C-alpha positions in Angstrom: -117.1 35.8 10.0 -119.7 38.2 11.3 -123.3 36.7 11.1 -124.4 39.3 8.5 -121.5 38.0 6.1 -122.4 34.5 6.9 -126.3 35.2 6.0 -125.5 37.4 2.6 -123.1 34.4 1.5 -126.3 31.8 2.3 -128.5 34.1 0.4 -126.2 34.2 -2.5 -125.6 30.4 -2.5 -129.4 29.7 -2.2 -130.1 32.0 -5.3 -127.4 30.4 -7.2 -128.8 27.1 -6.5 -132.3 28.2 -7.7 -130.8 29.4 -11.1 -129.1 25.8 -11.3 -132.7 24.1 -10.8 -134.4 26.6 -13.2 -131.5 26.0 -15.8 -131.8 22.0 -15.6 -135.6 22.6 -16.1 -135.1 24.5 -19.0 -133.0 22.2 -20.4 -135.1 19.3 -19.9 -132.5 17.2 -18.4 -130.5 17.2 -21.6 -127.0 18.7 -21.2 -125.8 20.8 -23.9 -123.0 18.9 -25.8 -119.7 19.9 -25.3 -118.1 18.0 -28.0 -118.5 20.4 -31.0 -115.8 22.9 -31.7 -118.2 25.9 -32.4 -117.5 29.2 -30.3 -120.8 30.5 -29.3 -121.0 34.4 -28.8 -124.0 36.4 -27.2 -123.7 39.9 -28.9 -125.6 43.0 -26.9 -126.9 44.6 -30.3 -128.5 43.5 -33.3 -126.4 42.3 -36.2 -127.2 45.3 -38.7 -124.7 45.6 -41.8 -121.8 43.4 -41.9 -120.2 45.9 -44.2 -117.3 47.5 -42.1 -117.6 50.7 -44.1 -121.2 51.4 -43.4 -120.5 53.6 -40.3 -123.5 52.5 -38.3 -123.2 51.0 -34.9 -124.4 47.5 -34.4 -123.8 44.1 -33.5 -121.6 43.7 -36.6 -118.8 45.5 -34.9 -118.1 42.3 -32.8 -118.2 40.1 -35.6 -115.6 42.1 -37.8 -112.4 41.1 -35.8 -113.1 37.4 -36.8 -114.2 38.1 -40.5 -111.6 40.9 -41.6 -107.9 41.5 -41.0 -106.3 44.4 -39.6 -102.8 46.2 -40.5 -101.4 45.2 -37.1 -102.9 44.5 -33.6 -102.0 45.4 -30.0 -100.8 42.7 -27.9 -101.5 42.4 -24.2 -99.4 45.3 -23.4 -100.7 47.5 -26.2 -97.7 47.5 -28.3 -98.6 47.0 -32.0 -97.6 43.7 -33.6 -97.8 42.5 -37.4 -101.0 41.4 -38.9 -101.2 42.0 -42.6 -98.6 44.6 -42.4 -95.3 43.0 -41.7 -93.2 46.1 -41.3 -93.8 50.0 -41.2 -91.7 52.8 -40.9 -92.5 56.8 -40.6 -90.6 59.7 -41.9 -91.2 62.7 -39.6 -89.7 65.1 -42.0 -92.2 64.4 -44.9 -95.0 63.1 -42.5 -95.0 59.8 -44.5 -95.6 56.1 -43.4 -94.2 53.3 -45.5 -95.9 50.0 -45.0 -95.3 46.6 -46.4 -98.0 44.2 -46.2 -97.5 40.3 -46.4 -97.5 38.3 -49.8 -99.3 35.5 -48.7 -102.4 36.8 -47.4 -105.7 35.9 -49.4 -109.2 37.0 -49.1 -111.9 34.5 -48.6 -112.8 34.3 -52.5 -109.0 33.4 -53.0 -107.9 36.7 -54.4 -104.8 38.2 -52.9 -104.7 41.0 -50.5 -102.8 44.0 -52.3 -101.8 47.5 -51.2 -104.7 48.8 -53.5 -107.2 47.1 -51.1 -105.5 48.9 -48.1 -105.8 52.0 -49.7 -109.2 51.4 -50.7 -110.3 50.4 -47.1 -108.4 53.1 -45.4 -110.3 55.5 -47.4 -113.6 54.0 -47.1 -113.1 54.2 -43.4 -112.4 57.7 -43.3 -115.6 58.2 -45.6 -117.8 55.9 -43.4 -117.2 55.0 -39.8 -114.6 57.5 -39.3 -116.4 60.4 -41.1 -116.5 62.4 -37.9 -113.0 62.9 -38.1 -111.0 65.2 -40.7 -109.3 63.1 -43.0 -105.7 63.3 -42.0 -104.5 61.8 -45.3 -102.7 64.0 -47.9 -102.1 61.3 -50.3 -101.6 57.6 -50.9 -98.9 56.1 -53.3 -98.8 52.6 -54.4 -95.2 51.5 -54.6 -96.0 47.7 -55.3 -98.6 45.4 -54.8 -97.4 45.0 -51.2 -96.0 48.4 -50.4 -97.7 51.5 -49.9 -96.7 55.0 -48.8 -99.3 57.2 -46.7 -98.8 60.9 -46.4 -100.2 62.9 -43.7 -101.4 66.4 -43.7 -99.4 67.1 -40.4 -97.2 65.2 -38.2 -98.7 62.4 -36.5 -96.3 59.5 -35.2 -99.3 57.9 -33.6 -101.2 57.6 -36.8 -100.8 53.7 -37.0 -102.2 53.6 -33.8 -105.3 55.5 -34.8 -106.0 53.2 -37.8 -105.0 49.9 -36.8 -108.4 48.7 -36.4 -109.6 49.5 -39.8 -111.0 46.4 -41.3 -109.0 45.7 -44.8 -111.5 44.6 -47.4 -111.5 43.6 -51.3 -112.1 46.7 -53.3 -113.5 44.4 -55.9 -116.2 43.2 -53.9 -116.8 45.9 -51.1 -117.7 48.4 -53.4 -120.3 46.4 -55.3 -123.0 43.7 -54.6 -124.6 42.9 -51.4 -121.3 43.1 -49.4 -123.4 44.1 -46.2 -125.0 40.5 -46.1 -122.4 38.4 -47.7 -119.0 40.2 -46.6 -115.4 38.8 -47.6 -112.6 39.4 -45.7 -109.2 37.8 -45.0 -109.6 36.9 -41.4 -109.5 33.4 -39.8 -113.3 32.9 -40.3 -115.6 33.1 -43.4 -119.1 34.1 -43.8 -121.7 31.2 -43.7 -125.0 32.4 -42.9 -127.0 34.9 -41.2 -130.7 34.9 -39.9 -131.7 38.6 -40.3 -130.1 40.8 -37.2 -130.6 37.8 -34.8 -127.6 35.5 -35.8 -124.6 35.1 -37.8 -122.6 31.9 -38.3 -119.0 31.9 -39.5 -116.7 28.7 -40.5 -112.9 28.4 -40.2 -111.0 29.5 -43.1 -108.9 26.7 -44.0 -106.2 29.3 -46.0 -105.8 31.8 -43.2 -102.1 33.1 -43.6 -101.4 32.8 -40.0 -102.6 29.5 -39.9 -105.9 27.4 -39.4 -107.9 27.9 -36.5 -108.7 24.7 -34.3 -112.3 26.1 -34.0 -114.9 24.6 -36.3 -116.4 28.3 -36.5 -118.1 31.0 -34.6 -121.9 31.4 -34.1 -123.0 35.0 -33.0 -126.5 35.6 -31.3 -128.2 38.7 -30.7 -129.1 38.8 -27.2 -131.0 42.0 -26.0 -131.1 41.1 -22.4 -127.9 40.6 -20.7 -129.7 38.6 -17.7 -130.4 35.9 -20.3 -127.0 35.9 -21.5 -125.6 35.1 -17.9 -128.3 32.3 -17.5 -127.1 30.9 -21.1 -123.6 30.9 -19.9 -124.7 28.9 -16.7 -126.6 26.7 -18.9 -123.8 26.2 -21.3 -125.9 27.5 -24.0 -123.5 30.3 -25.0 -119.7 30.6 -24.3 -119.1 34.6 -24.4 -121.2 37.2 -22.8 -120.9 41.0 -22.8 -120.9 43.3 -19.7 -122.7 41.3 -17.4 -124.1 43.2 -14.3 -122.3 43.6 -11.2 -124.4 41.2 -9.1 -124.4 38.6 -11.5 -120.7 38.8 -11.6 -120.8 38.6 -7.7 -122.6 35.4 -7.9 -120.7 33.8 -10.7 -117.5 34.5 -8.8 -118.5 31.5 -7.0 -118.4 29.2 -9.8 -115.1 31.1 -11.2 -113.4 27.8 -11.8 -116.0 27.2 -15.0 -115.4 30.8 -16.3 -112.9 33.5 -17.5 -113.4 37.0 -16.6 -112.2 40.3 -17.8 -112.9 43.3 -15.7 -112.3 46.8 -17.1 -113.6 50.5 -17.1 -115.7 51.6 -20.1 -113.7 54.3 -22.3 -117.2 55.9 -22.6 -119.1 57.7 -19.9 -122.7 58.2 -19.0 -123.9 62.1 -19.2 -127.0 63.7 -18.4 -126.8 66.2 -21.5 -128.5 69.5 -21.1 -129.9 71.6 -24.1 -127.8 74.7 -23.5 -130.2 76.5 -26.2 -133.0 76.1 -23.5 -133.2 79.3 -21.5 -133.7 76.8 -18.4 -130.0 75.6 -19.1 -128.3 78.6 -20.7 -126.4 79.7 -17.6 -123.2 77.7 -16.8 -124.0 78.1 -13.0 -127.3 76.4 -13.1 -125.5 73.3 -15.0 -122.7 73.6 -12.5 -125.3 73.7 -9.8 -127.3 70.5 -11.1 -124.0 68.7 -11.1 -123.4 69.5 -7.5 -126.9 68.3 -6.6 -126.7 64.7 -8.1 -125.0 62.3 -5.9 -122.8 60.6 -8.4 -120.7 58.7 -5.9 -124.0 57.3 -4.4 -125.1 56.2 -7.9 -121.6 54.4 -8.3 -121.9 52.8 -4.9 -125.6 51.7 -4.8 -126.8 51.1 -8.5 -123.4 50.0 -9.8 -122.3 48.2 -6.6 -119.2 50.2 -6.6 -118.0 48.9 -9.9 -117.5 52.2 -11.5 -115.9 55.5 -11.3 -117.1 59.1 -11.4 -116.9 60.6 -14.8 -114.7 64.1 -14.9 -114.9 65.5 -18.3 -115.6 64.8 -22.0 -111.6 63.3 -22.5 -112.6 60.7 -19.9 -110.2 59.1 -17.2 -106.9 57.3 -17.5 -106.3 59.2 -20.7 -103.2 61.0 -21.9 -105.6 63.6 -23.5 -107.6 64.5 -20.3 -106.6 67.3 -18.0 -104.6 65.6 -15.2 -105.6 68.7 -12.8 -109.3 67.7 -13.3 -111.2 66.3 -10.3 -115.1 65.5 -10.3 -117.3 68.3 -9.0 -118.4 67.2 -5.4 -121.8 66.2 -4.5 -122.8 69.2 -2.4 -126.4 70.3 -2.0 -125.6 73.3 -0.5 -123.3 74.7 -3.1 -126.2 73.8 -5.6 -128.5 76.2 -3.8 -126.0 78.9 -3.6 -125.3 78.6 -7.3 -128.9 78.6 -8.1 -129.5 81.6 -6.0 -126.7 83.5 -7.8 -128.7 82.7 -11.0 -131.7 84.2 -9.8 -133.5 81.0 -8.4 -135.2 81.0 -5.0 -137.6 78.7 -3.1 -141.1 79.5 -3.5 -143.3 80.7 -0.5 -143.7 77.2 0.8 -140.1 76.7 0.7 -140.5 73.7 -1.3 -139.6 74.3 -4.7 -137.4 76.7 -6.8 -138.9 79.4 -8.9 -137.7 82.2 -11.0 -140.2 85.0 -12.3 -143.0 83.1 -10.9 -142.0 79.9 -13.2 -140.8 76.7 -11.3 -137.6 75.0 -12.1 -139.2 71.9 -13.9 -137.9 69.7 -16.9 -138.0 66.4 -18.6 -135.3 63.8 -18.8 -135.3 61.5 -21.8 -134.0 58.1 -21.4 -133.8 54.7 -23.2 -136.6 52.6 -22.4 -134.6 49.6 -22.8 -131.9 50.4 -20.6 -132.2 49.2 -17.0 -129.2 50.9 -15.4 -129.7 54.3 -17.2 -133.5 54.1 -16.0 -132.4 53.6 -12.7 -129.9 56.5 -12.8 -132.6 58.6 -13.9 -134.7 57.9 -11.1 -131.8 58.4 -8.5 -131.2 61.8 -10.3 -134.8 62.9 -9.9 -134.5 62.2 -6.0 -131.5 64.2 -5.8 -132.9 67.3 -7.8 -136.2 67.3 -5.5 -134.1 67.6 -2.7 -132.9 71.1 -3.9 -136.3 72.0 -5.2 -136.0 70.9 -8.7 -138.8 69.0 -10.4 -137.8 66.4 -12.9 -139.7 64.0 -14.7 -138.6 60.8 -16.7 -139.7 60.1 -20.6 -138.8 56.6 -21.9 -138.2 56.5 -25.6 -136.8 54.2 -28.1 -133.1 54.2 -29.1 -133.5 55.7 -32.5 -136.2 58.4 -31.5 -134.1 59.2 -28.5 -130.9 59.7 -30.3 -132.9 61.6 -33.0 -133.9 64.3 -30.3 -130.3 65.2 -29.3 -127.8 64.3 -32.0 -127.3 67.4 -34.0 -130.9 68.5 -32.7 -132.0 70.4 -29.6 -135.7 69.0 -29.4 -135.2 68.2 -25.5 -134.6 69.4 -22.4 -132.2 67.0 -20.7 -131.2 63.3 -22.1 -129.6 60.5 -20.2 -127.0 59.1 -22.7 -123.4 58.1 -23.5 -120.7 59.5 -25.2 -117.3 58.0 -26.2 -113.9 59.4 -25.0 -111.1 60.1 -27.5 -108.4 57.9 -26.4 -106.8 57.4 -29.6 -108.5 60.0 -31.7 -108.9 63.3 -30.1 -109.9 64.8 -33.5 -113.2 63.1 -32.9 -114.1 66.0 -30.6 -114.6 68.4 -33.8 -118.0 66.8 -34.7 -119.1 65.9 -31.1 -118.8 69.3 -29.4 -118.5 71.9 -31.9 -120.3 72.8 -35.3 -117.4 72.9 -37.4 -118.3 70.0 -39.7 -122.0 69.6 -39.7 -122.9 73.2 -38.6 -124.2 72.1 -35.3 -122.6 69.6 -32.8 -123.7 66.1 -32.2 -123.9 67.0 -28.3 -127.3 68.6 -28.6 -126.1 71.6 -30.7 -124.0 72.8 -27.9 -121.5 75.4 -28.9 -118.8 77.4 -27.2 -116.6 80.0 -28.9 -113.3 78.9 -26.8 -114.0 75.3 -27.2 -114.4 75.8 -31.3 -111.2 77.9 -31.4 -109.2 75.1 -29.4 -110.5 72.5 -31.6 -109.3 74.5 -34.5 -105.9 74.8 -33.1 -105.8 70.9 -32.4 -106.6 69.8 -35.9 -104.0 72.3 -37.2 -101.3 71.1 -34.5 -98.4 69.3 -35.8 -96.7 68.7 -32.4 -98.0 65.5 -30.6 -97.3 67.0 -27.4 -98.8 70.6 -28.0 -101.9 68.8 -29.2 -102.0 66.8 -26.0 -101.8 70.2 -24.1 -104.5 71.6 -26.2 -106.7 68.5 -25.4 -106.1 69.4 -21.5 -107.5 72.7 -22.2 -110.6 71.8 -24.0 -111.3 69.0 -21.0 -110.9 71.9 -18.8 -113.0 74.2 -20.4 -115.9 71.8 -21.2 -115.8 70.4 -17.6 -116.0 74.2 -16.5 -118.9 74.9 -18.8 -120.9 71.5 -17.7 -123.0 71.3 -20.6 -123.9 68.0 -19.2 -123.4 66.4 -15.6 -120.5 64.0 -16.3 -122.1 61.0 -14.3 -120.0 57.8 -14.1 -117.8 55.3 -16.5 -119.0 51.9 -15.7 -116.8 49.0 -14.7 -117.9 45.8 -16.4 -117.2 42.2 -16.7 -117.2 40.0 -19.9 -117.3 36.5 -19.5 -116.2 33.2 -21.4 -116.9 29.5 -20.6 -113.7 27.7 -19.1 -114.6 25.2 -21.8 -112.6 27.8 -23.9 -108.7 27.7 -23.6 -106.5 30.7 -24.5 -102.8 31.0 -25.0 -103.0 34.3 -23.3 -105.3 36.7 -21.2 -109.1 36.8 -22.0 -110.2 40.1 -23.5 -113.0 41.3 -25.8 -111.6 44.2 -27.0 -110.9 44.7 -30.7 -107.3 43.6 -30.0 -108.6 40.7 -27.8 -111.1 39.3 -29.9 -108.9 39.3 -33.1 -106.8 36.9 -30.9 -109.6 34.5 -30.1 -109.0 32.5 -33.3 -106.1 30.9 -31.2 -108.7 29.4 -28.8 -109.3 25.7 -28.3 -112.2 23.8 -26.9 -111.9 21.1 -24.2 
């Protein structure tokens, strides 16, 4: 082994030893009991409302798979398997789904789960968390207490794949009372208590239709600092943590016999979004130049330790809706200068900074003040842009203030944020990138006539294959316009203590989380 490699390994082992010493000190020499059967889960966002129809992203989304049931759940290969629904059939000639739900499912208050509850839950989802999508349902008919027909506006054999993760809740409870703080579902665990936005405790549902879990319950803890989560893992104070950093993963790999890991590339991407209504960014050549000037492969390699992929366009990567011909714009500072020159930007008399009509190319990048990786990425971007004569400054803001500047608004110049891809629901593009729903797009009021035209075609198209082809066109068009520099998709690591045993692979996706009730504790 080379000397440098030996030294690196020794340093890593030394740091890990220090961490173990500090952990022992923090525990005052008293090990955490391994006797209990509570699953402890660190979530990376405040709990918020536990009502699955509120439509707000919060830590509750990590809790829902334990409280609520779904119609069906994908297995490890992605194939849908029965959950509340025991069978389903699609008639493409009438655009109609017929779904049969199990007869032995009951909510936590003892009332049966009925087809009416399914109808209510699907309608509530499209009115709440799925409001960004055009409601695809033409009508819903209740055939019996356990049988329902859902007729669509257009042909969609993938409809069930798009709605399987809608939580099914009781109409008689979810529509009234304090459901956000005292939810009732039909899942493997029942709500017990909560402490504000900091923690939630669930207990086993003895009457769960698929069989009682061997766990006593699940305790969720909001942990804003992911560094603390992985320290808590080492200390045995928690069992599950989301998205530990690459450097922590590399260190924990030395103790991998104590942990289960799940590595995956996130389906959303980081983007440096530009205000295309600002004269500074109104020219597509300028936006393309900025992308060529930013060393995105360098960000992935140095900041993410190689655990990531360069983003390409709005449809993401490894996605049937993304244009397979698209490749990331290369890091090419000279190409950036050429494009900027074509757009009328030239170096000043000192040949140091770009200017046009006597005004310097200078702008501010807004960034989330608690985001370690985004802040480091913004600093790297500032240095890259400086190399081509552009002055950029960073302004850190709280999350709510940050999103308020650009979501359906254009009170910014550039913002470093994240957008989701549309792996199962490409129709979500309608609200994100066009003004068709709210008169302005979420993406900083971006608007392009061709994109809007294509999205209209997409929402009206009945043929799934033709819809995919339209998605490819949308992907290519937005990637060409570069309303933002598509930066990277992070590769992340979810971790679970090896004291937890699972009958299948460990995963914290919604499908994977919904299978954690089968876990046992050693």
